[in-house]
Backbone as a chain_set.jsonl record, in Angstrom:
{"seq": "MQRDWDQRARENARYFVDTSRTDWTDQTFFASGEHAVAEEVLTDTINIYQGMDPARMRVLEIGCGAGRLTRALSKIFGEIHAVDVSGEMIARARAALQDRPNVTFYQNNGCDLAVVPPLVFDFAYSSHVFQHIPSREVIDTYVREVHRLLRPGALFKFQVQGVPSEDSSPDDTWHGVSFTQEQATEMAQGCGFEHRYSFGAGHQYFTLWFFKPPA", "coords": {"N": [[94.476, 102.026, 84.505], [94.346, 104.89, 83.718], [92.983, 103.987, 81.404], [90.588, 102.981, 81.524], [89.239, 105.179, 82.99], [89.133, 107.433, 81.49], [87.789, 106.274, 79.416], [85.577, 105.861, 81.019], [84.657, 108.754, 81.522], [84.686, 109.546, 78.694], [81.973, 107.981, 77.775], [80.043, 108.416, 80.577], [80.712, 111.235, 82.206], [79.767, 112.295, 84.652], [78.106, 110.602, 85.826], [79.881, 108.694, 86.564], [81.431, 108.999, 88.221], [79.548, 110.375, 90.487], [77.353, 108.029, 91.141], [74.279, 108.129, 91.605], [72.991, 109.163, 89.923], [71.642, 109.377, 86.234], [71.004, 111.294, 84.568], [72.844, 114.187, 84.673], [73.003, 117.269, 85.385], [74.389, 120.726, 85.026], [73.557, 122.348, 86.962], [72.237, 120.214, 89.12], [74.393, 118.485, 89.51], [76.827, 120.178, 90.529], [75.661, 120.904, 92.594], [75.06, 118.749, 94.355], [77.506, 118.14, 94.54], [78.514, 120.615, 96.735], [76.631, 119.423, 98.589], [78.031, 117.214, 99.883], [80.38, 118.53, 100.16], [80.063, 120.214, 102.301], [78.937, 117.862, 104.26], [81.227, 116.628, 104.386], [83.86, 118.347, 104.548], [82.617, 120.902, 106.239], [81.307, 119.868, 108.46], [83.778, 118.94, 109.568], [85.784, 121.14, 110.784], [87.42, 121.38, 112.677], [89.547, 119.417, 112.734], [90.43, 120.367, 110.46], [90.861, 122.794, 109.401], [92.164, 123.819, 111.929], [92.36, 126.155, 113.151], [93.5, 127.971, 111.252], [92.799, 130.655, 108.738], [90.527, 129.688, 106.178], [90.518, 130.754, 103.928], [93.123, 130.839, 103.542], [94.357, 128.856, 103.066], [95.875, 126.358, 101.559], [94.919, 123.615, 99.267], [94.652, 119.979, 98.899], [93.192, 118.489, 96.097], [92.623, 115.132, 95.617], [92.185, 112.857, 92.886], [89.707, 114.583, 91.296], [88.24, 113.83, 89.361], [85.568, 115.099, 87.279], [85.174, 117.493, 88.601], [83.304, 117.998, 90.28], [83.362, 118.08, 93.483], [85.551, 119.921, 93.455], [84.825, 122.717, 92.753], [83.181, 123.55, 94.394], [84.889, 123.239, 97.167], [86.583, 124.879, 96.358], [85.322, 127.498, 96.874], [85.787, 127.997, 99.32], [88.455, 127.733, 100.724], [91.43, 129.194, 100.102], [93.261, 128.299, 97.908], [92.975, 125.635, 95.851], [94.417, 122.709, 94.533], [94.099, 120.261, 91.986], [94.153, 117.26, 91.137], [94.064, 114.223, 88.928], [93.798, 110.941, 87.06], [92.86, 110.738, 85.193], [92.439, 112.105, 81.685], [90.817, 112.975, 80.365], [88.236, 113.564, 82.073], [90.172, 115.422, 83.596], [90.356, 117.706, 81.594], [86.784, 118.053, 81.598], [86.719, 118.724, 83.719], [88.317, 121.35, 83.762], [87.063, 122.61, 82.015], [84.653, 123.859, 82.808], [85.159, 124.721, 85.317], [86.393, 126.906, 84.525], [85.694, 129.535, 85.917], [86.763, 129.716, 87.978], [89.59, 131.171, 89.442], [91.34, 130.005, 91.308], [92.285, 127.747, 91.253], [94.003, 124.79, 90.221], [94.353, 122.529, 87.706], [95.511, 119.117, 87.492], [96.719, 116.219, 85.258], [97.743, 113.26, 86.669], [100.198, 110.755, 86.766], [98.772, 108.032, 87.909], [100.136, 106.728, 89.783], [102.245, 107.928, 91.047], [102.784, 111.583, 92.744], [104.548, 113.383, 91.341], [103.764, 115.731, 89.493], [102.421, 117.308, 90.905], [103.557, 120.708, 91.768], [106.282, 121.481, 94.195], [104.795, 122.184, 96.393], [103.443, 123.428, 99.87], [101.195, 122.125, 101.57], [97.909, 122.871, 103.475], [95.732, 121.209, 103.902], [94.803, 117.865, 102.829], [92.774, 116.315, 100.639], [90.532, 113.386, 99.492], [88.081, 112.119, 97.881], [85.598, 109.75, 97.871], [87.767, 107.749, 95.743], [90.173, 106.315, 96.312], [89.048, 103.984, 96.591], [88.514, 102.565, 94.693], [90.967, 101.832, 93.661], [93.288, 99.068, 92.835], [95.636, 98.099, 93.974], [97.265, 97.918, 96.742], [99.471, 98.635, 96.774], [100.342, 100.987, 94.922], [98.682, 102.612, 96.349], [99.914, 103.195, 99.258], [101.544, 104.5, 98.392], [100.86, 106.992, 96.799], [100.034, 107.616, 99.579], [102.405, 108.202, 100.506], [103.167, 110.309, 99.192], [101.513, 112.045, 100.052], [101.91, 112.751, 102.37], [104.387, 113.871, 101.592], [103.964, 116.082, 100.62], [102.573, 117.664, 102.593], [102.128, 119.956, 105.03], [103.633, 120.002, 108.55], [101.449, 118.835, 110.927], [99.456, 118.932, 109.695], [95.973, 117.295, 108.229], [95.278, 114.416, 106.086], [92.654, 113.362, 104.65], [90.621, 110.749, 103.88], [89.305, 108.267, 101.768], [88.855, 104.181, 101.577], [88.3, 100.923, 100.198], [86.259, 99.46, 101.99], [84.991, 97.177, 101.844], [85.454, 93.43, 101.862], [87.441, 91.545, 99.543], [87.05, 88.616, 97.814], [87.61, 88.101, 94.964], [89.473, 90.106, 94.164], [91.255, 91.777, 92.017], [94.185, 92.737, 90.121], [93.163, 94.222, 87.504], [90.589, 95.035, 88.071], [89.371, 98.214, 88.325], [87.511, 99.075, 89.594], [86.105, 98.266, 91.978], [88.052, 98.546, 94.603], [91.315, 97.336, 96.057], [91.043, 96.053, 99.437], [90.617, 97.221, 102.952], [91.145, 96.43, 106.097], [90.779, 97.555, 109.549], [93.229, 97.093, 110.904], [94.904, 97.396, 108.81], [95.0, 99.603, 107.566], [95.765, 101.187, 109.61], [98.509, 100.434, 109.887], [99.308, 101.373, 107.503], [99.125, 103.97, 107.717], [101.542, 104.12, 109.608], [103.608, 103.415, 108.567], [103.818, 105.223, 106.436], [104.375, 107.678, 107.338], [102.563, 108.432, 108.966], [99.915, 109.54, 111.602], [97.639, 107.956, 112.763], [94.813, 108.8, 113.6], [91.534, 108.824, 113.825], [89.097, 106.716, 112.212], [86.061, 105.651, 109.819], [83.418, 103.514, 109.097], [84.755, 101.08, 108.811], [84.657, 97.796, 106.871], [82.569, 98.753, 105.353], [81.798, 100.103, 102.208], [82.946, 102.924, 102.048], [85.484, 103.524, 103.581], [86.252, 105.507, 105.874], [89.271, 107.383, 106.623], [91.268, 109.173, 108.645], [94.03, 110.654, 108.322], [96.741, 112.54, 110.364], [99.628, 114.514, 109.422], [102.34, 113.986, 111.787], [103.362, 116.923, 114.267], [106.215, 119.244, 113.341]], "CA": [[93.336, 103.225, 85.685], [94.101, 105.951, 83.103], [92.729, 104.011, 80.054], [89.183, 102.636, 82.168], [88.531, 106.211, 83.466], [89.276, 107.817, 80.189], [86.658, 105.851, 78.601], [84.536, 106.478, 81.742], [84.355, 109.728, 81.072], [83.8, 109.691, 77.576], [80.766, 107.432, 78.275], [79.271, 109.42, 80.91], [82.118, 111.26, 83.319], [79.514, 112.782, 85.533], [77.426, 109.325, 86.319], [81.173, 107.907, 87.119], [81.82, 110.364, 89.236], [78.612, 110.023, 90.934], [76.698, 106.973, 90.273], [72.973, 108.32, 91.92], [71.745, 109.493, 88.649], [72.586, 109.558, 85.137], [71.289, 112.68, 83.803], [73.379, 115.019, 85.459], [72.557, 119.149, 84.45], [75.086, 121.626, 85.854], [72.878, 122.576, 88.657], [72.482, 119.219, 89.77], [75.987, 117.783, 89.623], [77.91, 120.901, 91.416], [74.749, 121.235, 93.976], [75.715, 117.309, 94.746], [79.148, 118.749, 95.147], [78.31, 121.505, 98.011], [76.144, 118.875, 99.545], [78.921, 116.258, 99.69], [81.232, 119.104, 100.753], [79.138, 120.191, 103.445], [78.952, 117.423, 104.916], [82.558, 116.065, 104.872], [84.336, 118.906, 105.193], [82.063, 122.007, 106.926], [81.256, 119.775, 109.44], [85.077, 118.606, 110.495], [86.609, 122.268, 110.224], [88.753, 121.622, 113.394], [90.834, 119.032, 112.342], [90.596, 120.53, 108.966], [91.036, 124.434, 109.415], [93.279, 123.767, 112.847], [92.635, 127.58, 113.548], [93.958, 128.725, 109.983], [91.509, 130.783, 107.794], [90.31, 128.527, 105.378], [90.946, 131.469, 102.436], [94.645, 131.624, 103.315], [94.813, 127.353, 102.768], [96.272, 125.482, 100.23], [94.544, 122.242, 99.294], [95.199, 119.029, 97.601], [92.119, 117.316, 95.978], [93.222, 113.549, 94.417], [90.817, 112.305, 92.119], [89.182, 115.364, 91.733], [87.222, 113.802, 88.387], [84.757, 116.074, 86.166], [85.666, 118.843, 89.512], [82.318, 118.096, 91.102], [83.969, 119.038, 94.621], [86.425, 120.96, 93.543], [84.161, 123.563, 92.661], [82.72, 123.539, 96.544], [86.378, 123.6, 97.955], [87.284, 126.514, 95.339], [84.929, 128.499, 97.59], [85.937, 127.889, 100.986], [89.398, 127.296, 100.39], [92.426, 130.015, 99.067], [93.99, 127.765, 97.23], [92.928, 124.065, 95.647], [95.502, 121.876, 93.102], [93.678, 119.399, 92.128], [94.952, 116.025, 90.365], [93.161, 113.306, 88.679], [94.522, 109.887, 86.3], [92.677, 110.955, 83.392], [92.846, 113.509, 81.376], [89.657, 113.379, 80.04], [88.189, 113.946, 83.295], [90.162, 116.79, 83.34], [89.376, 118.243, 80.688], [85.666, 118.588, 81.778], [86.902, 119.67, 85.138], [88.368, 122.442, 83.696], [86.301, 123.517, 80.987], [83.297, 123.731, 83.91], [85.622, 125.362, 86.056], [86.952, 128.277, 84.061], [85.449, 130.883, 86.664], [87.454, 129.535, 89.217], [90.869, 131.186, 89.234], [92.213, 129.749, 92.781], [91.702, 126.259, 91.234], [94.778, 124.556, 89.091], [94.307, 120.828, 87.46], [96.854, 118.192, 86.904], [96.762, 114.877, 85.043], [98.932, 112.394, 87.287], [100.465, 109.212, 86.492], [98.49, 107.306, 88.065], [101.544, 105.908, 90.497], [102.585, 109.101, 92.362], [102.222, 113.159, 92.606], [105.168, 113.932, 90.989], [103.19, 116.582, 89.019], [102.687, 118.23, 91.435], [104.63, 121.606, 92.317], [106.817, 121.226, 95.492], [104.567, 123.446, 97.477], [103.351, 123.219, 101.271], [100.085, 122.033, 101.033], [97.238, 122.662, 104.99], [94.956, 119.708, 103.984], [94.823, 116.526, 101.79], [91.306, 115.604, 100.77], [90.062, 112.474, 98.536], [86.763, 111.441, 98.09], [85.279, 108.307, 96.639], [88.401, 107.594, 94.962], [90.792, 105.098, 96.808], [88.438, 102.366, 96.878], [88.747, 102.216, 93.343], [92.296, 101.415, 93.26], [93.101, 97.728, 92.74], [96.808, 98.034, 94.483], [97.824, 98.665, 98.147], [101.071, 99.384, 97.025], [99.568, 102.126, 94.666], [98.219, 103.585, 97.629], [100.786, 103.534, 100.15], [102.237, 105.272, 97.534], [99.761, 108.302, 96.812], [100.045, 108.407, 100.795], [103.555, 108.706, 101.267], [103.609, 111.458, 98.523], [100.734, 113.623, 100.158], [102.71, 112.933, 103.377], [105.306, 114.546, 101.371], [103.436, 117.42, 100.434], [101.626, 118.355, 103.548], [103.019, 120.684, 106.204], [103.556, 119.097, 109.96], [100.363, 118.485, 111.635], [98.194, 119.176, 108.573], [95.411, 116.318, 107.731], [95.042, 113.812, 104.738], [90.94, 113.197, 104.874], [90.137, 110.053, 102.425], [88.534, 106.857, 101.964], [89.785, 103.335, 101.154], [87.73, 100.177, 100.212], [86.386, 98.457, 103.354], [84.267, 95.753, 101.962], [86.574, 92.41, 101.732], [86.883, 91.071, 98.192], [87.715, 87.711, 97.226], [88.14, 87.764, 93.668], [89.626, 91.218, 93.599], [91.823, 91.215, 90.328], [94.749, 93.67, 89.552], [92.651, 94.463, 86.525], [89.69, 95.759, 88.339], [89.201, 99.619, 88.558], [85.941, 100.103, 90.55], [86.344, 97.4, 93.217], [89.585, 98.531, 94.705], [91.87, 96.637, 97.401], [89.814, 96.231, 100.656], [91.763, 97.106, 103.923], [90.85, 96.413, 107.731], [91.333, 99.013, 110.518], [94.727, 97.62, 111.321], [95.692, 97.796, 107.92], [94.644, 101.189, 107.671], [96.651, 101.897, 110.88], [99.96, 99.658, 109.214], [99.782, 101.905, 106.457], [99.172, 105.021, 108.174], [102.769, 104.371, 110.266], [104.552, 103.105, 107.651], [104.122, 106.473, 105.524], [104.88, 108.503, 108.364], [101.365, 109.541, 109.43], [99.192, 108.979, 112.879], [96.035, 107.358, 112.089], [93.652, 109.169, 115.003], [90.12, 108.106, 113.706], [88.39, 105.831, 111.657], [85.02, 105.933, 110.033], [82.916, 103.022, 107.92], [85.456, 99.83, 108.344], [83.73, 97.361, 106.53], [81.853, 99.619, 104.498], [82.485, 100.592, 100.767], [83.174, 104.344, 102.4], [86.043, 103.47, 105.278], [87.019, 107.031, 106.27], [90.428, 107.73, 107.196], [91.774, 110.594, 109.109], [95.682, 110.884, 108.231], [97.569, 113.263, 110.298], [100.952, 114.377, 109.737], [102.637, 114.322, 112.815], [103.964, 118.291, 114.33], [107.251, 118.968, 113.805]], "C": [[92.769, 104.346, 84.635], [93.043, 105.601, 81.701], [91.224, 103.546, 80.787], [88.653, 103.966, 82.351], [88.509, 106.934, 82.585], [88.062, 107.402, 79.432], [85.491, 106.133, 79.279], [83.831, 107.827, 81.57], [84.201, 109.872, 79.918], [82.396, 109.249, 77.285], [79.732, 108.066, 78.696], [79.725, 109.975, 81.998], [80.826, 112.039, 84.258], [78.808, 111.495, 86.572], [78.625, 108.501, 86.938], [81.243, 108.261, 88.145], [80.781, 109.935, 90.547], [77.306, 109.117, 90.625], [74.638, 107.222, 90.481], [72.095, 108.267, 90.791], [72.613, 109.536, 87.459], [72.775, 110.889, 83.875], [71.54, 113.98, 84.54], [73.119, 116.911, 84.62], [74.129, 119.927, 85.359], [75.05, 121.942, 87.063], [73.218, 121.455, 89.651], [73.755, 118.734, 90.131], [76.733, 118.523, 90.899], [77.017, 121.062, 92.73], [75.166, 119.572, 94.83], [76.598, 117.322, 95.286], [79.2, 119.568, 96.337], [77.496, 120.543, 98.649], [77.175, 117.853, 100.173], [79.844, 117.118, 100.705], [81.016, 119.832, 102.06], [79.067, 119.428, 104.264], [80.417, 116.235, 105.844], [83.795, 116.84, 105.374], [83.679, 120.235, 105.938], [81.783, 120.993, 108.371], [82.425, 118.718, 110.45], [86.169, 119.9, 110.562], [87.39, 122.009, 111.294], [89.668, 120.784, 113.066], [91.166, 119.329, 111.017], [91.252, 122.162, 109.001], [92.206, 124.679, 110.791], [93.472, 125.279, 113.486], [93.424, 128.198, 112.46], [92.242, 129.515, 109.46], [91.525, 130.02, 106.599], [91.151, 128.998, 103.334], [92.257, 131.843, 102.215], [94.938, 129.726, 103.269], [95.064, 126.565, 102.039], [95.764, 124.533, 100.389], [95.042, 121.368, 98.482], [94.319, 118.363, 97.897], [92.974, 116.339, 95.311], [91.886, 112.882, 94.275], [89.871, 112.992, 92.088], [88.037, 115.25, 90.039], [86.444, 114.917, 87.625], [84.752, 117.125, 87.213], [84.029, 119.089, 90.449], [82.744, 118.612, 92.623], [84.713, 119.908, 94.704], [86.081, 122.182, 93.446], [83.33, 123.938, 94.335], [83.999, 123.917, 97.228], [86.698, 124.942, 97.331], [86.651, 127.677, 96.424], [84.785, 128.574, 98.853], [87.253, 128.281, 100.863], [90.155, 128.673, 99.764], [92.754, 129.775, 97.811], [94.036, 125.833, 96.547], [93.771, 123.647, 94.448], [94.809, 120.387, 93.223], [94.062, 117.84, 91.23], [93.637, 114.804, 90.004], [94.233, 112.297, 87.068], [94.47, 110.421, 84.847], [92.163, 112.023, 83.201], [91.946, 113.851, 80.449], [88.631, 114.029, 80.848], [88.78, 115.299, 83.64], [90.072, 118.059, 83.064], [87.8, 119.03, 80.549], [85.88, 119.333, 82.871], [87.388, 121.224, 84.593], [87.426, 123.269, 82.501], [85.382, 124.238, 82.114], [83.768, 124.859, 85.085], [86.359, 126.827, 85.67], [86.792, 129.549, 84.91], [86.053, 131.251, 87.71], [89.2, 129.487, 89.242], [91.805, 130.512, 90.573], [92.415, 128.298, 92.69], [92.736, 125.872, 89.987], [94.663, 123.071, 88.822], [95.39, 120.487, 87.023], [96.457, 117.019, 86.302], [97.811, 114.2, 85.921], [99.045, 111.672, 86.211], [99.411, 108.06, 86.548], [99.086, 106.371, 89.168], [102.121, 106.892, 91.572], [101.87, 110.802, 91.829], [103.632, 114.08, 91.911], [105.488, 115.665, 89.957], [102.844, 118.025, 89.808], [103.868, 119.656, 92.319], [105.051, 120.975, 93.917], [106.251, 122.056, 96.395], [103.998, 122.68, 98.627], [102.156, 123.32, 101.169], [99.481, 121.919, 102.983], [96.366, 122.015, 104.721], [94.964, 119.258, 102.655], [93.345, 116.342, 101.616], [91.386, 114.714, 99.283], [88.608, 111.696, 98.832], [85.859, 110.583, 97.329], [86.506, 107.849, 95.724], [89.224, 106.409, 95.232], [90.183, 103.809, 96.597], [88.271, 102.082, 95.489], [89.658, 101.425, 92.962], [92.812, 100.238, 93.31], [94.616, 97.049, 93.757], [97.041, 98.734, 95.519], [99.2, 99.185, 97.81], [101.12, 101.124, 95.879], [99.383, 103.259, 95.451], [98.665, 103.983, 98.294], [101.401, 104.482, 99.34], [102.163, 106.79, 97.408], [100.07, 109.016, 98.333], [101.5, 109.077, 101.231], [103.447, 109.887, 100.134], [103.1, 112.018, 99.2], [101.529, 113.52, 101.555], [103.994, 114.221, 103.229], [105.292, 116.129, 101.384], [102.923, 117.939, 101.471], [102.751, 119.231, 104.51], [102.795, 119.965, 107.216], [102.25, 119.642, 110.356], [99.137, 118.716, 110.823], [97.457, 117.156, 108.395], [94.888, 115.996, 106.609], [93.313, 113.078, 104.953], [90.592, 112.213, 103.793], [89.836, 108.719, 102.641], [89.02, 105.923, 101.034], [88.291, 102.319, 100.866], [87.257, 99.407, 101.777], [85.694, 97.244, 103.067], [84.981, 94.504, 101.289], [85.873, 91.815, 100.425], [87.357, 89.552, 97.643], [88.525, 87.438, 96.075], [88.303, 89.144, 93.228], [90.421, 91.147, 93.011], [92.337, 92.813, 90.227], [94.257, 94.856, 88.603], [91.312, 95.376, 86.855], [89.636, 97.175, 89.193], [88.123, 100.479, 88.893], [85.536, 99.434, 91.209], [87.821, 97.528, 93.653], [89.924, 97.696, 95.846], [91.122, 96.731, 98.426], [91.058, 96.712, 101.562], [90.562, 97.096, 105.485], [90.955, 97.575, 108.027], [92.858, 98.619, 111.153], [95.633, 97.336, 110.244], [95.789, 99.088, 107.519], [95.629, 101.709, 108.579], [98.145, 101.396, 110.571], [100.284, 100.794, 108.241], [100.061, 103.132, 106.444], [100.963, 104.945, 108.949], [103.496, 103.994, 109.429], [104.671, 104.02, 106.601], [104.166, 107.664, 106.111], [103.7, 109.072, 109.072], [100.822, 109.071, 110.957], [98.045, 108.462, 112.514], [95.421, 107.735, 113.078], [92.697, 109.235, 114.496], [89.902, 107.997, 112.367], [87.013, 106.246, 111.446], [84.235, 104.678, 109.253], [83.695, 101.68, 108.234], [84.074, 99.228, 108.127], [82.961, 97.498, 105.619], [82.732, 99.514, 103.198], [83.452, 102.048, 100.779], [83.997, 104.051, 103.486], [86.868, 104.665, 104.96], [88.078, 106.74, 107.102], [90.819, 108.895, 107.431], [93.443, 110.306, 109.499], [96.442, 112.01, 109.45], [99.134, 113.372, 110.363], [101.449, 114.871, 110.704], [103.355, 115.951, 113.159], [105.596, 118.045, 113.922], [108.466, 118.88, 114.854]], "O": [[91.607, 104.725, 84.491], [92.452, 106.471, 81.061], [90.445, 104.215, 80.108], [87.519, 104.094, 81.89], [87.423, 107.501, 82.709], [87.385, 108.249, 78.85], [84.486, 106.54, 78.696], [82.609, 107.95, 81.491], [83.216, 110.601, 79.803], [81.649, 109.982, 76.637], [78.751, 108.378, 78.021], [79.318, 109.428, 83.023], [81.569, 112.788, 84.893], [78.955, 111.451, 87.794], [78.356, 107.659, 87.794], [81.031, 107.51, 89.097], [81.201, 109.249, 91.479], [76.373, 109.52, 89.931], [73.826, 106.668, 89.74], [71.017, 107.702, 90.605], [73.837, 109.669, 87.451], [73.592, 111.29, 83.046], [70.646, 114.721, 84.947], [73.132, 117.329, 83.463], [74.688, 119.355, 86.295], [75.887, 121.929, 87.966], [74.013, 121.486, 90.59], [74.004, 118.648, 91.333], [77.136, 117.959, 91.916], [77.549, 121.318, 93.81], [75.569, 119.59, 95.993], [76.802, 116.742, 96.352], [80.071, 119.185, 97.118], [77.614, 120.854, 99.834], [76.919, 117.755, 101.374], [80.108, 116.69, 101.829], [81.97, 119.967, 102.827], [79.098, 119.948, 105.38], [80.585, 115.6, 106.885], [84.585, 116.429, 106.223], [84.658, 120.824, 106.397], [82.131, 121.53, 109.423], [82.214, 118.062, 111.47], [87.361, 119.646, 110.393], [88.497, 122.469, 111.015], [90.801, 121.266, 113.047], [92.042, 118.708, 110.416], [92.316, 122.362, 108.416], [93.024, 125.595, 110.714], [94.449, 125.602, 114.162], [94.133, 129.117, 112.869], [91.087, 129.152, 109.679], [92.596, 129.741, 106.059], [91.702, 128.442, 102.384], [92.709, 132.62, 101.374], [96.11, 129.477, 103.551], [94.11, 125.821, 101.813], [95.832, 124.104, 101.54], [95.736, 121.658, 97.508], [94.107, 117.761, 98.949], [93.9, 116.647, 94.561], [90.973, 112.531, 95.023], [88.888, 112.541, 92.677], [87.311, 116.156, 89.631], [87.224, 115.846, 87.413], [84.148, 118.07, 86.704], [83.723, 120.094, 91.091], [82.335, 119.745, 92.875], [84.792, 120.682, 95.658], [86.849, 122.991, 93.967], [83.265, 124.972, 94.999], [84.046, 124.978, 97.85], [87.045, 125.939, 97.964], [87.347, 128.625, 96.786], [83.853, 129.105, 99.457], [87.299, 129.511, 100.894], [89.499, 129.277, 98.915], [92.673, 130.527, 96.839], [94.934, 125.023, 96.776], [93.74, 124.323, 93.42], [94.894, 119.592, 94.159], [94.239, 118.355, 90.126], [92.604, 114.603, 90.642], [95.056, 112.824, 86.319], [95.251, 110.545, 83.904], [91.599, 112.791, 83.982], [92.098, 114.844, 79.738], [88.111, 115.043, 80.382], [88.042, 116.236, 83.943], [89.853, 119.082, 83.713], [87.509, 120.019, 79.876], [85.359, 120.434, 83.05], [86.801, 122.21, 85.039], [87.298, 124.486, 82.369], [85.577, 125.452, 82.163], [83.007, 125.656, 85.634], [86.777, 127.648, 86.486], [87.542, 130.512, 84.747], [86.101, 132.328, 88.305], [89.939, 128.508, 89.143], [93.025, 130.675, 90.583], [92.664, 127.608, 93.679], [92.551, 126.399, 88.889], [94.895, 122.339, 89.784], [96.174, 121.156, 86.349], [95.537, 116.566, 86.983], [98.918, 114.73, 85.827], [98.445, 111.71, 85.137], [99.16, 107.304, 85.61], [98.523, 105.306, 89.418], [102.385, 106.605, 92.739], [100.988, 111.117, 91.03], [103.681, 115.307, 91.996], [106.479, 116.365, 89.75], [102.936, 119.215, 89.511], [104.701, 119.473, 93.207], [104.357, 120.235, 94.614], [106.963, 122.675, 97.185], [103.981, 121.451, 98.564], [101.697, 124.379, 100.743], [100.128, 121.252, 103.79], [95.655, 122.146, 105.717], [95.081, 119.921, 101.624], [92.709, 116.208, 102.662], [91.993, 115.063, 98.271], [88.246, 110.948, 99.74], [85.475, 110.844, 96.189], [86.04, 107.473, 94.649], [89.074, 105.449, 94.476], [90.783, 102.743, 96.455], [87.704, 101.006, 95.301], [89.5, 100.497, 92.168], [92.93, 100.158, 94.532], [94.692, 95.888, 94.159], [97.072, 99.964, 95.488], [99.87, 99.987, 98.46], [101.813, 102.11, 96.129], [99.751, 104.427, 95.329], [98.371, 105.155, 98.531], [101.826, 105.45, 99.971], [103.009, 107.619, 97.745], [100.273, 110.212, 98.544], [101.724, 110.042, 101.963], [104.026, 110.787, 100.742], [103.813, 112.968, 99.523], [101.841, 114.671, 101.862], [104.418, 115.046, 104.038], [106.037, 117.004, 101.824], [102.726, 119.128, 101.22], [103.968, 119.06, 104.577], [101.846, 119.186, 107.129], [101.97, 120.821, 110.135], [97.989, 118.685, 111.267], [98.13, 116.126, 108.427], [94.171, 116.774, 105.98], [93.251, 112.059, 105.639], [90.247, 112.718, 102.725], [90.128, 108.125, 103.678], [89.508, 106.269, 99.958], [87.22, 102.801, 101.237], [88.088, 98.869, 102.509], [85.723, 96.309, 103.867], [85.091, 94.585, 100.066], [84.692, 91.618, 100.139], [88.297, 89.644, 96.853], [89.608, 86.859, 95.997], [87.666, 89.589, 92.273], [90.87, 90.027, 93.255], [91.615, 93.81, 90.225], [94.631, 96.026, 88.684], [90.967, 96.286, 86.1], [89.809, 97.262, 90.409], [87.81, 101.659, 88.738], [84.338, 99.646, 91.395], [88.7, 96.797, 93.197], [89.032, 97.314, 96.603], [90.349, 97.686, 98.36], [92.223, 96.668, 101.168], [89.493, 97.673, 105.677], [91.154, 98.529, 107.274], [93.573, 99.436, 111.733], [96.823, 97.079, 110.421], [96.862, 99.541, 107.118], [96.303, 102.685, 108.249], [99.025, 102.077, 111.097], [101.453, 101.166, 108.146], [100.86, 103.652, 105.665], [101.612, 105.96, 108.696], [104.576, 104.513, 109.709], [105.549, 103.788, 105.77], [104.003, 108.69, 105.451], [103.815, 110.109, 109.726], [101.445, 108.132, 111.453], [97.61, 109.015, 111.503], [95.358, 106.773, 113.844], [92.587, 110.459, 114.572], [90.282, 108.776, 111.493], [86.468, 106.961, 112.287], [84.611, 104.949, 108.112], [82.999, 100.815, 107.701], [82.975, 99.539, 108.587], [82.567, 96.523, 104.979], [83.87, 99.065, 103.064], [84.339, 102.331, 99.973], [83.435, 104.249, 104.564], [87.784, 104.829, 104.153], [87.99, 106.031, 108.104], [90.776, 109.743, 106.54], [93.934, 109.9, 110.553], [97.087, 112.586, 108.573], [99.845, 112.651, 111.062], [101.279, 116.077, 110.879], [104.01, 116.323, 112.185], [106.173, 116.973, 114.103], [109.488, 118.259, 114.564]]}, "num_chains": 1, "name": "protein.A"}
């Protein structure tokens, strides 16, 4: 994963974060992030904020890439801790978001979140990332790690690959391992979450709402 995403970042980081165009400018790239966060976060504030002031919330973003969504999130929430497996992506994100003092970036090992300090997070978010991971075991580990870091009652909102693939390979870091509705629920239960909602089963962006049970 690290090798492939470093190579993609060197080739055209912003294109591989969002393949809708190849000629992203700063303005268009970060505007697309604002639009995505408006659709995926600001339409879901009851589940995400849970009565908290977002300016006082600490958020974990997994797979931040070149910071497209990170900038938009940093305008809403008090703290953003953003993780990516690719050092090349992290370097680009840091350079682009030097003006956002409430953002901290980490390069992780692609297997867990040990690099993140043992803080308590109020929301975890990952957009268009897990559907590239070719290993169900690795995804399970990430989900368990998020469970470890979230406060009781908090939400982890993310997508997995919903399109079945008979020829998926452990070396395919673009079309990751797929999940059915039943497999997603089984993963949630095995990792200590309540799988409360989902959207897009059978499609590329199969969105899951995993809530950590209250204490």
